[in-house]
N, C-alpha and C positions, 0 to 999 in steps of 0.2 A: 534608464530604468525609471518607471513611474513611481512617484512618492505614494506610500501607502497611508491611508487615513486611519485614525483610531477605530472608527466604526467599521471600516472595511476589514481591518485586521481582526476585530472581534467577531464580525459575521463569519469570516473564513474559519476562525478557530472553532466556533460553534458548529458550523456546517461540517467540518472535517470529522467531528465527533458525533454527529447526529443528535445533538442535545436540544435542538430547537423545539422538539415535541414536548420537552419538559418545561420550557420557559414560557409559561402562561403569564399574563400580567400579574396575577395574584402571587405566583411563585417568585417572580422577579421583584415585586414590591417587598415580599418577605425577606428576600436575600439582601436587598438594600438595607433594611432595618437591622438584620443580623450583622452585616459587615460594618454598619455604622457603629454598632455596639462594640465590635472588635477594635475599631478605630479609637473609640473613646477609652478603651482599656490602655492604649498606648500612652495616655495622659493621666492615668488614674493616680499615680503617686508623684512624688517630687521630681524624679528624673524622667523626662519624656523619652520614649523609645522612638526616635525619629526614623530610623530605618524601618521599623515595624509600622509606624504611621504611614510612611510612604507606600508600603505594600497594601495596607488596609484601605487607604484612600484610593489607590488604583482599583481595588476590588469594588468599592462603592461606586466609583465613576463608571466602571465597566458595566455593572448591573443597571446603572442609570441610563447609559447609552442603549443597552439592550431593551429596557422597558420603553424608552422613547421610540426606538425602532419598531418594536412590536405594536405600539399604539399608532404608528404612522406619523409620529411627530419629529420635527427637526430640533435637536437639542439647542443649537445656537439660536434659532428663532424663538423658542419658548422662553429661554433665559432672557433674551433681549426684550420680549414682550412683557415679561414679569418685572424686569428692571424698570420699564417705563411706568407700570402701575405703581411700583414702589417709589419712584421719583415723585409722583403725584402725592402719595401719602406722606412722604418725608421731604418736603422742600428744604433746600439748603439753608435758607434764612431762618427756618424754625428748628431744624434738627442738627445743625452743625455743632459737634462736640457733645451731643446729648444722646443718651440711650433710652429716653422715654418712648413709650408706645405712641403711635401716630395720634391716637385720640386724647393724648395727654400733653401734646406739644402746645 
């Protein structure tokens, strides 16, 4: 049996329900923001709701995968490209152990 990828599983789920027609980039971006807010709620008070956070994080990631797919982008490629830009902005020798913005290092 061939291993199923996250994106493949999400695509199949959406296709089986004919939801693709509703998943415009704008709607997917809104959904990411909404689900991120729900994720934040899991940490609102002193006791973190880790099971809830796991579910909400999965929702955020799912919508991120769908948006990348809709835009014709490979999630792994865009994360690695952005990481390279961030490496340049935050060189280890200047940023190690600091949380300052890149323009204040």
